[in-house]
C-alpha angles and dihedrals in degrees: 000000000000122000130188121231090263092061093253124142106261109217097166096094095046100057115121094190138356092203096098124145117247117242125222091197120075090210100084094183095058094090098023112043116200117226118243090243092054090045090058091047092050091051089052090048093050092047092049092048092051091047090049092051092049091048091049090050090051093047091049090052091246094138090088086068095053105117125222092232138137092296095048120107122193097214123048113244117243091230120088123234091252093048090049093051090049090049092051093047093047095044096044097034086221122174117253087238088061090050090053090048089052088057089051088053091050091050091049091047092052092046096047095044105031088242120173119214118224139161087262095061109023097087096056093041091050093049093047095046091048092052092049090048093050092048094048102036107031099039093218129147107257121207100208092193091059092050092045088055091049089053094042094235133114117269092241090055091052091049089051092049091052093047092048094050096046091050091049089050087055090241089289110133101148114112117189121223096252093059092044090050092052091056093042091052091045093054091046091049090047090055091054093047096053 
């Protein structure tokens, strides 16, 4: 896996082709359903990439820059990153395309704000990015109270997390198909290279 100096997932070197059609629909799976097997593999790939970034940040002594902010938790959760992603996907019934878009949001958030991912912030960032992605890309009615219960946090806290992230993303949630395809291909390539 290649990471940029900001800890982002670097998809530039894994692109097979930049000649991808633009989509007018934000739901990228509508015309191209993803098989259950590939969904599981993409979840594993995403989880491994996030763990690798966090490990790299720790090895590069970046943890001293981890801020005690709205996403920070003082005690590490007992659930792994992969288990947490699976829990979010199962509980929300989100499309895998929305999960990939949530990773794009996380990358953009880290890049725009110089944010460092760690085990003490990844769970809240993942949850928040996934909810924003579902709301924007799947056009479904979200019961915030239900998702707050899934996450084990108060509704007001979840609302604050969403507001904070969307502000830090400069209210820009649209992802064009070409960018989505780069990430999709990167995660598929990562699966085959493990």
